[in-house]
C-alpha positions as CSV (number, residue, x, y, z in Angstrom):
1,M,91.6,42.1,113.2
2,F,94.9,43.7,114.4
3,K,92.9,45.9,116.9
4,F,91.0,42.6,117.9
5,I,94.4,40.7,118.9
6,I,95.7,44.3,120.5
7,G,92.9,44.1,122.5
8,V,93.0,40.8,123.3
9,V,96.3,40.7,124.3
10,W,96.0,43.3,126.2
11,F,92.9,42.0,128.1
12,L,95.2,39.0,128.9
13,I,97.9,41.3,130.1
14,T,95.6,43.0,132.3
15,I,94.1,39.4,133.7
16,G,97.7,38.1,134.3
17,A,98.7,41.6,136.6
18,L,95.5,40.7,138.7
19,I,96.3,37.5,139.3
20,Y,99.8,38.5,140.9
21,V,98.5,41.1,142.3
22,W,95.8,39.1,144.5
23,R,98.8,36.5,144.8
24,S,101.4,38.8,146.1
25,P,102.4,38.5,149.7
26,Q,101.6,42.3,150.3
27,S,99.0,43.6,152.2
28,T,95.4,43.8,151.3
29,S,94.9,47.2,151.3
30,A,98.4,47.0,149.1
31,K,96.3,44.7,147.0
32,I,93.4,46.6,146.3
33,L,95.0,50.0,145.7
34,W,96.9,47.6,142.8
35,T,93.4,46.7,141.8
36,L,92.0,50.0,141.6
37,G,95.1,51.3,139.8
38,I,94.9,48.5,137.5
39,F,91.3,49.3,136.6
40,F,91.5,52.9,136.7
41,F,94.7,53.2,134.3
42,P,94.0,50.3,131.9
43,V,97.3,50.7,129.8
44,L,99.1,52.0,132.7
45,G,98.0,49.6,135.5
46,P,99.8,46.6,134.3
47,I,102.5,47.8,133.1
48,C,103.2,50.0,136.7
49,W,102.9,46.3,138.4
50,I,104.8,45.0,136.2
51,L,107.8,47.5,136.8
52,F,107.3,48.4,140.3
53,G,104.6,45.7,142.1
54,D,105.6,42.7,143.7
55,R,109.7,43.1,144.9
56,S,109.8,40.0,146.4
């Protein structure tokens, strides 16, 4: 049950990061690169976006 809860929380964080990526004022190419990073690095992608992504 604990793994399920962690999985759901991580899924919500990933979806939230993707929503913030596509709502940001960055260029389309930057949005695509961030999206690919989030998908190909499912643990580090959202963390990197939170730390380094949108600086506005």
